C-alpha positions in Angstrom: 13.2 -4.6 -38.6 12.0 -7.2 -36.2 8.3 -7.6 -35.4 8.6 -5.6 -32.2 10.9 -3.0 -33.6 8.3 -2.2 -36.2 5.7 -1.8 -33.4 8.0 0.3 -31.2 9.2 2.8 -33.8 5.9 4.6 -34.3 5.7 5.1 -30.5 9.3 6.2 -30.1 10.0 9.8 -29.3 13.1 12.0 -29.6 13.3 14.5 -26.7 15.2 17.8 -27.1 14.8 21.4 -26.5 11.7 22.8 -28.1 12.2 23.2 -31.8 15.0 20.6 -32.0 13.2 18.3 -34.4 15.3 15.8 -36.4 18.0 18.3 -37.3 21.3 17.2 -35.8 22.5 20.8 -36.0 19.5 22.1 -34.1 19.0 22.3 -30.3 20.8 19.8 -28.1 19.5 16.3 -28.1 18.4 15.1 -24.6 17.3 11.5 -24.9 14.5 9.1 -25.8 10.9 8.6 -24.7 7.9 6.6 -25.9 4.1 6.9 -26.0 2.4 4.8 -23.4 -1.1 6.3 -24.1 -2.3 8.8 -26.7 -0.9 12.2 -25.6 1.4 10.7 -22.9 5.1 10.0 -23.1 7.2 8.1 -20.6 10.9 8.8 -20.2 13.6 9.2 -17.6 13.6 12.2 -15.2 17.3 12.8 -15.9 16.5 13.2 -19.6 13.9 16.0 -19.2 16.1 17.6 -16.5 18.3 18.9 -19.2 15.6 21.5 -19.9 16.3 23.3 -16.6 13.9 24.8 -14.1 11.2 25.5 -16.7 10.6 21.8 -17.0 10.0 21.4 -13.2 7.6 24.4 -13.2 5.3 22.4 -15.6 5.9 24.6 -18.6 5.7 23.2 -22.2 9.5 23.1 -22.2 10.1 19.6 -23.6 10.5 19.2 -27.3 8.8 16.1 -28.7 9.5 14.6 -32.1 7.9 11.4 -33.4 6.6 10.0 -36.7 3.5 12.2 -36.3 5.4 15.5 -36.1 7.1 17.9 -33.7 5.5 19.6 -30.7 6.1 20.3 -27.1 5.1 18.6 -23.9 5.0 19.4 -20.1 6.2 17.2 -17.3 3.3 16.2 -15.1 4.8 13.6 -12.8 8.4 12.8 -12.0 10.3 10.8 -9.4 12.7 11.9 -8.1 12.0 15.6 -8.6 15.0 17.8 -7.8 14.7 19.7 -4.5 16.3 22.7 -6.2 15.1 22.9 -9.9 18.1 25.0 -10.9 20.5 22.4 -9.5 19.5 18.9 -10.5 21.4 16.1 -8.7 24.6 14.7 -10.1 23.2 11.1 -9.6 19.6 10.2 -10.2 18.2 7.6 -8.0 15.6 5.0 -9.1 12.9 5.1 -10.3 14.2 8.0 -12.4 10.9 8.4 -14.4 9.0 11.3 -15.8 5.6 11.4 -17.4 5.1 14.1 -20.1 1.8 15.3 -21.3 1.8 15.9 -25.1 -1.7 17.3 -25.9 -1.0 17.5 -29.7 -0.3 13.8 -30.0 -3.7 12.2 -29.4 -3.3 10.0 -32.5 0.1 8.6 -31.6 0.7 4.9 -31.6 1.5 3.4 -28.2 3.5 0.5 -26.8 1.9 -2.3 -24.7 2.9 -2.1 -21.0 3.5 -5.3 -19.1 1.1 -6.0 -16.2 3.7 -7.7 -14.0 7.5 -7.9 -13.2 9.7 -10.0 -15.5 11.2 -13.3 -14.7 14.9 -13.8 -15.2 16.7 -14.5 -17.4 14.5 -12.8 -20.1 15.5 -12.0 -23.7 14.7 -8.4 -24.5 15.2 -5.7 -27.1 16.3 -2.2 -26.2 15.2 0.8 -28.4 16.0 4.5 -28.6 17.6 7.4 -30.4 21.4 7.8 -30.4 24.2 9.9 -31.8 26.8 7.4 -30.8 28.1 7.1 -34.4 27.9 10.8 -35.0 24.5 10.5 -36.8 21.2 10.8 -34.9 19.1 7.8 -35.7 16.9 5.1 -34.1 18.8 2.1 -32.8 17.8 -1.2 -31.3 19.6 -4.2 -30.0 18.9 -7.5 -28.3 20.0 -8.1 -24.7 19.1 -10.1 -21.7 17.6 -9.2 -18.3 19.8 -11.3 -16.0 18.7 -9.9 -12.6 15.8 -8.1 -11.1 16.0 -6.7 -7.5 12.5 -5.1 -7.5 13.9 -1.6 -8.2 16.2 -2.2 -11.2 16.5 -4.5 -14.2 20.2 -5.4 -15.0 21.0 -6.0 -18.6 23.9 -7.9 -20.3 25.0 -9.0 -23.8 24.1 -5.6 -25.5 24.2 -2.5 -23.3 22.4 0.8 -23.8 24.5 3.4 -25.7 24.4 7.1 -25.2 21.0 8.6 -26.1 18.9 5.5 -25.4 18.1 6.7 -21.9 14.3 6.8 -21.6 13.7 4.3 -24.3 11.6 1.1 -23.9 12.9 -2.4 -23.0 10.7 -5.1 -24.7 10.2 -8.6 -23.4 10.6 -10.8 -26.5 8.9 -13.8 -24.9 5.6 -12.0 -24.1 5.6 -9.0 -26.4 5.4 -6.2 -23.8 7.4 -3.3 -22.5 8.9 -4.3 -19.2 11.3 -1.4 -18.5 12.8 2.0 -19.4 16.5 2.3 -20.3 18.3 4.2 -17.6 22.0 3.9 -18.3 25.0 1.6 -18.3 27.9 0.7 -16.1 31.2 -0.9 -17.0 29.9 -4.4 -17.5 26.1 -4.2 -17.5 23.2 -1.9 -18.3 20.4 -0.8 -16.0 16.7 -0.2 -16.7 13.7 0.9 -14.6 11.0 -1.8 -14.3 7.8 -0.6 -15.9 6.0 -1.6 -12.6 7.9 1.3 -11.0 5.2 3.5 -12.7 3.1 2.6 -9.6 5.4 4.8 -7.5 3.7 7.8 -9.2 0.5 7.0 -7.3 2.3 8.3 -4.1 3.4 11.7 -5.4 1.2 14.8 -5.6 -1.0 14.7 -8.6 -0.4 10.9 -9.0 -4.1 10.2 -9.5 -3.7 11.2 -13.2 -1.8 7.9 -13.7 -5.1 6.1 -13.5 -6.4 8.1 -16.5 -3.2 7.5 -18.4 -3.3 3.7 -17.9 -7.0 3.5 -18.8 -6.3 5.5 -22.0 -3.5 2.9 -22.7 -6.0 0.0 -22.5 -8.7 1.8 -24.4 -6.1 2.5 -27.2 -5.2 -1.1 -27.6 -8.8 -2.3 -27.5 -9.6 0.2 -30.2 -6.7 -1.0 -32.3 -7.9 -4.6 -31.9 -11.3 -3.6 -33.1 -9.9 -1.8 -36.1 -7.4 -4.3 -37.7 -7.2 -2.3 -40.9 -5.0 0.3 -39.1 -2.0 -2.0 -39.3 -0.3 -4.6 -37.1 -1.2 -4.5 -33.5 0.6 -5.5 -30.3 -2.2 -8.0 -29.6 -1.5 -9.7 -32.9 2.2 -9.8 -32.3 1.6 -11.3 -28.8 -0.8 -13.9 -30.4 2.0 -15.0 -32.7 4.0 -15.9 -29.5 1.0 -17.7 -28.0 1.2 -21.5 -28.5 -1.5 -22.7 -30.9 -2.8 -25.4 -28.6 -2.6 -23.2 -25.4 -5.6 -22.5 -23.3 -6.0 -19.7 -20.8 -6.0 -15.9 -20.9 -4.9 -15.3 -24.5 -3.7 -11.9 -25.7 -7.1 -11.2 -27.3 -8.9 -12.0 -24.1 -6.6 -9.9 -22.1 -6.9 -6.9 -24.4 -10.7 -7.1 -24.3 -10.8 -7.5 -20.5 -8.4 -4.6 -19.9 -10.4 -2.4 -22.2 -13.6 -3.2 -20.2 -11.8 -2.6 -16.9 -10.7 0.8 -18.3 -14.4 2.0 -18.3 -14.7 1.3 -14.5 -13.9 3.6 -11.6 -10.4 2.9 -10.5 -9.5 1.1 -7.3 -9.2 3.3 -4.2 -5.8 1.7 -3.4 -3.8 -1.5 -3.6 -5.8 -3.1 -0.8 -8.9 -3.1 -2.8 -7.3 -5.0 -5.7 -5.3 -7.4 -3.4 -8.4 -8.3 -1.4 -10.0 -9.7 -4.5 -6.8 -11.4 -5.7 -6.4 -13.0 -2.2 -10.0 -14.2 -2.4 -9.4 -15.8 -5.8 -6.2 -17.5 -4.7 -7.9 -18.9 -1.6 -10.6 -20.4 -3.9 -8.4 -21.9 -6.6 -5.2 -22.6 -4.7 -5.9 -23.3 -1.1 -8.5 -22.1 1.4 -5.8 -20.8 3.8 -3.7 -19.1 1.1 -2.1 -15.8 2.0 0.8 -14.2 0.1 3.9 -13.7 2.2 5.2 -10.8 0.1 3.0 -7.9 -0.9 2.5 -6.6 -4.4 1.7 -2.9 -5.0 -1.3 -3.5 -7.3 -2.9 -0.2 -8.2 -5.2 -1.0 -11.1 -7.8 -3.7 -11.9 -5.4 -4.9 -14.7 -2.6 -5.4 -12.1 -4.8 -8.1 -10.4 -5.0 -10.0 -13.7 -1.2 -9.8 -14.0 -1.0 -11.7 -10.6 -3.4 -14.4 -11.7 -3.3 -15.3 -15.4 -0.3 -17.7 -15.2 -1.2 -19.7 -12.0 -0.1 -23.3 -12.3 -0.9 -25.0 -9.0 -4.4 -26.6 -9.3 -6.5 -27.1 -6.3 -8.9 -29.5 -8.1 -7.8 -33.1 -8.0 -9.3 -33.8 -11.4 -9.0 -30.8 -13.7 -10.4 -31.4 -17.2 -7.8 -30.9 -20.0 -10.1 -28.4 -21.5 -9.8 -25.9 -18.6 -7.0 -23.7 -17.4 -6.3 -22.5 -13.8 -5.1 -19.1 -14.9 -8.3 -18.5 -16.9 -10.4 -19.7 -14.0 -8.7 -17.3 -11.7 -9.0 -14.3 -14.0 -12.7 -14.9 -14.8 -13.5 -15.4 -11.1 -11.5 -12.2 -10.3 -13.4 -10.2 -12.9 -16.7 -11.4 -11.5 -15.6 -10.4 -8.0 -14.7 -6.9 -9.4 -18.3 -6.7 -10.8 -19.8 -7.8 -7.5 -17.6 -5.4 -5.6 -18.5 -2.4 -7.6 -22.1 -3.1 -8.3 -24.3 -0.5 -6.5 -21.3 1.4 -5.2 -21.0 3.8 -8.0 -24.2 5.2 -9.4 -22.2 7.5 -11.6 -18.6 7.9 -12.8 -16.7 6.7 -15.8 -19.1 4.4 -17.7 -21.4 4.1 -14.7 -23.4 0.9 -14.2 -23.5 0.3 -18.0 -19.8 -0.5 -17.9 -20.3 -3.1 -15.2 -23.1 -4.7 -17.3 -20.8 -4.9 -20.4 -18.1 -6.5 -18.3 -20.6 -8.9 -16.8 -21.8 -9.9 -20.2 -18.2 -10.5 -21.4 -17.5 -12.7 -18.3 -20.7 -14.7 -18.9 -19.7 -15.3 -22.5 -16.2 -16.4 -21.6 -17.1 -18.5 -18.5 -18.0 -21.5 -20.6 -14.3 -22.2 -20.9 -13.9 -22.3 -17.1 -14.0 -25.3 -14.7 -17.6 -26.3 -13.8 -17.2 -25.3 -10.1 -15.8 -21.9 -11.1 -18.7 -21.4 -13.6 -21.2 -21.9 -10.7 -19.4 -19.3 -8.6 -19.2 -16.8 -11.4 -23.0 -17.2 -12.1 -23.7 -16.5 -8.4 -21.4 -13.5 -8.3 -23.0 -12.0 -11.4 -26.5 -12.5 -10.0 -27.4 -9.3 -8.1 -30.1 -11.2 -6.1 -27.7 -13.9 -4.9 -26.5 -13.8 -1.3 -22.8 -13.0 -0.7 -20.5 -16.0 -1.1 -18.0 -17.1 1.5 -15.1 -16.6 -0.9 -15.9 -12.9 -1.2 -13.4 -10.5 0.4 -14.6 -9.0 3.7 -16.3 -12.3 4.9 -14.4 -13.2 8.0 -13.6 -16.9 8.3 -14.8 -18.8 11.3 -11.9 -18.9 13.8 -11.3 -19.1 17.5 -8.5 -16.5 17.2 -9.0 -13.0 18.6 -10.9 -10.8 16.1 -8.6 -8.3 14.3 -9.0 -4.7 15.3 -9.8 -3.6 11.7 -13.2 -2.7 10.4 -15.1 -5.6 9.0 -14.4 -5.6 5.3 -10.9 -4.1 5.5 -8.2 -6.3 4.0 -5.7 -6.2 6.9 -4.5 -4.4 10.0 -1.3 -2.5 9.8 1.2 -3.5 12.5 4.2 -1.4 13.5 6.8 -2.9 15.8 9.2 -0.5 17.6 12.3 -1.7 19.6 15.0 0.2 21.4 18.5 -0.1 19.9 20.6 -1.5 22.8 24.0 -0.5 21.4 23.1 3.1 20.5 24.8 5.9 22.5 21.9 8.2 21.8 18.6 6.5 22.7 17.1 5.4 19.4 14.6 2.9 18.0 14.3 0.5 15.1 10.9 -0.2 13.5 9.3 -2.8 11.3 6.1 -2.4 9.5 3.8 -5.2 8.2 0.3 -6.2 7.3 -1.6 -8.5 9.7 -4.3 -10.4 8.0 -6.2 -12.6 10.4 -4.5 -12.0 13.6 -1.9 -14.6 12.6 -0.6 -14.1 9.1 1.9 -11.3 8.4 3.3 -9.8 5.3 6.4 -7.7 5.9 6.6 -4.4 4.1 9.5 -2.1 5.3 11.9 -1.6 8.1 14.5 0.7 9.6 17.2 -1.3 11.4 19.6 1.5 11.9 17.5 3.4 14.5 15.9 6.8 14.8 15.3 9.0 17.9 11.9 9.2 19.6 11.4 12.6 18.1 11.9 11.3 14.5 9.7 8.2 14.7 6.7 9.9 13.2 8.7 11.4 10.3 10.5 8.2 9.6 7.2 6.2 9.5 5.0 8.7 7.7 5.6 7.5 4.1 5.8 3.7 4.8 2.7 3.9 7.0 0.8 5.7 4.3 1.8 3.0 1.8 0.9 0.2 4.3 -2.6 1.7 5.0 -3.4 1.8 1.3 -2.7 -1.9 1.1 -4.8 -2.7 4.2 -7.8 -0.5 3.2 -10.3 -2.1 0.9 -12.9 0.1 -0.7 -14.9 1.9 2.1 -13.3 -0.1 4.8 -10.2 1.2 6.6 -7.3 -0.7 8.1 -6.6 -0.3 11.8 -3.2 0.6 13.1 -1.8 -1.3 16.0 1.6 -0.1 17.3 3.7 -2.5 19.4 5.9 -0.4 21.7 8.3 -0.8 24.6 6.6 0.6 27.7 8.9 3.6 27.8 7.1 4.8 24.6 3.6 4.2 25.8 3.0 8.0 25.9 3.7 8.6 22.3 0.7 10.5 20.9 0.0 8.0 18.2 -3.6 9.1 17.8 -2.4 12.6 16.7 0.1 11.4 14.1 -0.7 12.6 10.5 0.1 11.0 7.2 0.8 14.4 5.7 2.3 17.6 7.2 -0.3 19.5 9.3 -0.2 22.6 7.1 -1.7 20.7 4.1 -5.4 21.3 3.2 -8.1 19.5 5.2 -8.5 16.0 3.9 -8.5 12.3 4.8 -4.7 12.2 4.8 -4.2 15.3 6.9 -6.6 14.1 9.6 -4.9 12.7 12.7 -4.8 8.9 12.6 -6.9 8.5 15.7 -9.8 10.6 14.3 -10.2 8.5 11.1 -9.0 5.0 12.1 -8.9 2.6 14.9 -5.5 3.2 16.5 -4.4 0.9 19.4 -1.3 0.3 21.3 0.2 -3.0 22.2 3.0 -4.1 24.6 6.2 -5.2 22.9 7.6 -7.0 25.9 4.6 -9.2 26.4 4.4 -10.1 22.7 7.7 -12.0 22.9 6.4 -14.7 25.2 3.5 -17.2 25.1 0.3 -15.8 26.6 -0.1 -16.3 30.3 -3.2 -18.0 31.7 -4.2 -14.6 33.3 -3.9 -12.8 30.0 -6.1 -15.3 28.2 -8.7 -15.4 30.9 -8.9 -11.6 31.2 -9.2 -11.3 27.4 -12.1 -13.7 27.3 -13.8 -11.5 30.0 -13.1 -8.4 28.0 -14.4 -9.9 24.8 -17.7 -11.0 26.4 -18.0 -8.0 28.7 -19.3 -6.1 30.5 -16.4 -3.7 31.1 -15.8 -1.7 34.2 -13.1 0.8 35.3 -10.7 0.2 38.1 -7.9 2.5 39.2 -4.5 1.7 37.8 -3.0 3.2 41.0 -4.7 3.2 44.3 -2.9 5.1 47.1 -3.4 4.0 50.7 -3.3 6.0 54.0 0.1 5.8 55.7 0.0 4.0 59.0 0.6 6.2 62.1 -0.2 9.6 60.5 0.6 12.5 62.8 -2.7 14.2 62.3 -5.8 12.0 61.7 -7.5 14.8 59.8 -4.5 15.5 57.5 -3.4 12.0 56.7 -0.1 11.3 54.9 -0.3 9.3 51.6 2.2 6.8 50.5 2.5 5.0 47.2 0.8 1.6 46.8 3.4 -1.1 46.8 4.0 -3.3 43.8 2.8 -6.4 45.6 -0.2 -4.5 46.9 -1.1 -3.3 43.4 -0.6 -6.8 42.0 -2.9 -8.3 44.6 -5.5 -5.6 43.9 -5.3 -5.7 40.1 -5.1 -9.5 40.1 -8.2 -9.8 42.2 -10.6 -7.7 40.2 -13.1 -9.2 37.8 -12.1 -10.3 34.3 -13.9 -7.4 32.5 -12.0 -4.8 34.6 -10.0 -2.1 32.8 -7.3 -0.2 34.6 -7.6 3.6 34.2 -5.1 6.3 35.0 -5.3 10.1 34.8 -1.7 10.7 33.6 1.2 9.3 31.6 2.6 5.8 32.0 5.9 6.0 30.1 7.8 6.7 33.3 7.5 7.2 37.1 4.6 5.9 39.1 2.4 5.4 36.1 5.1 3.2 34.5 5.4 1.1 37.7 1.7 0.6 37.9 1.4 -0.3 34.2 4.1 -3.0 34.7 1.9 -4.5 37.4 -1.3 -4.3 35.4 0.3 -6.2 32.5 1.8 -8.7 34.9 -1.7 -9.3 36.2 -2.9 -10.1 32.7 -4.9 -7.0 31.8 -5.3 -6.7 28.0 -6.9 -3.3 28.0 -6.1 -0.1 29.8 -6.9 3.6 29.3 -4.8 6.6 30.4 -3.7 10.1 29.4 -0.5 10.3 27.4 -0.1 14.1 28.0 2.6 15.0 30.6 0.9 18.1 32.1 -0.8 18.2 35.5 -4.5 17.4 35.4 -7.1 19.0 37.7 -10.0 17.0 36.4 -8.9 13.5 37.3 -12.2 12.7 39.2 -14.1 13.7 36.1 -11.8 11.6 33.9 -12.2 8.5 36.0 -16.0 9.0 36.1 -16.4 9.5 32.4 -14.1 6.7 31.4 -16.2 4.5 33.6 -19.3 5.5 31.6 -17.4 5.0 28.4 -16.5 1.4 29.3 -19.9 0.6 30.5 -21.5 1.9 27.3 -19.0 0.0 25.1 -20.0 -3.3 26.7 -17.1 -5.3 25.3 -13.5 -4.9 24.0 -14.6 -4.6 20.4 -17.3 -2.0 21.3 -14.6 0.4 22.5 -13.2 1.4 19.0 -15.9 3.6 17.6 -16.7 5.5 20.9 -13.0 6.3 21.4 -12.6 7.5 17.8 -15.7 9.7 18.2 -14.3 11.2 21.5 -11.0 12.0 19.9 -12.7 13.9 17.1 -14.9 15.9 19.5 -12.1 16.7 21.9 -9.9 18.0 19.1 -12.6 20.2 17.4 -11.3 23.7 17.9 -14.3 25.2 16.1 -17.0 23.5 18.3 -19.1 25.5 20.7 -17.1 26.2 23.9 -19.6 24.2 26.1 -19.3 21.2 23.8 -15.5 21.4 23.9 -15.6 21.6 27.7 -17.8 18.6 27.8 -15.2 16.5 26.0 -12.0 18.1 27.2 -11.4 15.1 29.5 -10.8 12.9 26.4 -7.8 14.9 25.2 -4.7 12.7 25.1 -6.7 9.6 25.6 -4.5 6.5 25.0 -5.7 2.9 24.7 -3.8 -0.4 25.3 -5.7 -3.0 23.3 -3.6 -6.2 23.5 -5.3 -9.5 22.9 -3.3 -12.7 23.3 -2.7 -15.4 20.6 -1.4 -13.0 18.0 1.5 -14.4 15.9 5.0 -14.8 17.3 7.4 -12.4 15.8 11.2 -12.3 15.4 13.2 -11.2 18.4 14.6 -7.7 18.3 18.2 -7.1 17.1 20.7 -8.3 19.6 23.7 -6.5 18.1 24.6 -3.7 15.7 24.1 -4.5 11.9 27.2 -5.5 10.1 28.9 -3.0 7.8 26.6 -2.5 4.8 23.8 -4.6 6.2 21.7 -1.7 7.2 21.4 -0.4 3.6 20.1 -3.7 2.2 
């Protein structure tokens, strides 16, 4: 056996109907799995699906056989999960993964999971059980990952044979499991990247994955500390490590991950990526910002993005230091600083942070001198926050982002009409907006959905984007860039989960938990006008005051002086009026603006350069318009400036929607129902023009 085959075999699992064991004449053989943590087996969803509906009900219906014996397990997480348990799909889409809890296997050996996607080409070994030759036995072969598209690893040279589905794919260069065998086609095999495990975080019950991965890292640290228990993955990785190499060695990594495993997990990818971004800005370039996002869900994922950096910022780097090690130690120190004082209890509590800080201090002697100084300051609880820490806004003349201070990024949604569609429909693009200028694209729908389906289409991608923009206690804002015909979409009432779910942060309407603002799509395609810039400066500095979006005038020559006729204000009259008001003026309207008179008036206000406007997006008739204008005037006066609007508006939305409040309190805030806000500063980044023609055949599915 090869070095890694000897390490994989004790962790390898045969999956069958309960009681199947090793007996080829016993119950049908389903496929392969492997232990990723004591008591936890990873395999393919299509493998366990052979057990029928009992598997999807969470019953102990999965037979597990490994070197330690035979028992049963229960599927805890799976993606995809069949909509009809009794009728699994004929074709299983990626990621095709299932996590099985095996409580009787706490002493099982476990594989080492990679902390990052593979490079290509990569030599690998594939492992699993198979009956291909008529005899059920463990098989392995060497292959090559020749392509990686983010969702699938494509294999050539040796292809997985029948029965290997659910088995591990081992990177022979780095000594880590990088994938799960899925199947084979005519000329190549397919495997699921191990980083696809992160998709479990987005399914119900996915929080258990944090515990599983922490158990994985504890297991390998315990094996490192007890070398008498046989050869370890860390030792095998060390054999691959060049003898003269500096940096994050396998031993360092195992110890660091074991220490991370005692900490409270991150609240989402934004919390990890905020620290990674801060490190890269320090060691690579002060203006660094990744263009493409990584779905980092654990503290170890952050290390995976840093430990092989090779672009030094320092002009003279001593030969005794390593950029990757500098980055990882600085990142670990930022984790300590970030969590210190935040958690008085939890897994390990403050003692775990102290142990991690001690390890960093011991290892920092190998870092660059400038990095050592930063680490010392970060580990000193009395030291003032450093400029490189996440959440510290850089000095800039650009408009301030809408997000809370400390959040990693805003979430920007751009919506455009599809000009070639017979049925009116809209495309959307979703991205992170970091400093008002830098964007990182996340997802898009270029085929088009109807107005009624926009919320449904955006729900999952928006939830994912917000988790990347949030950082710790600080929440990302949502800015939605719409054509004016959609200005009355009730964005503030959108929910990330269906309304019938239990009360929680995801079931709350967006506008009651976060800053939600609307921006004008048409205006964003052109350089800012002088009026727009000037009025934004006035709104930033304040004070703010309300002016009517529409102001009707008496018709000349009315038949009865005491019952005057009223005619609409002309566009040029409105432009003269709205263009002549002070720069802190905010147009206000007691009705919708997506069509009719309100739409005409909003066109004029935007042409006059107004960056902020307030109105009601509900289409019903309102009998309290005088009260609405009066109270919006008080709201603006109290806010003082553009930035001061966010919190009062969010508070009003909560109070106006509180069905359980005292009737008098509800009546007091009823005017704020359906309140919409245009918050549209200039000097945001230029974006691509909308699609000019229908996508080519097959292009929409890419």
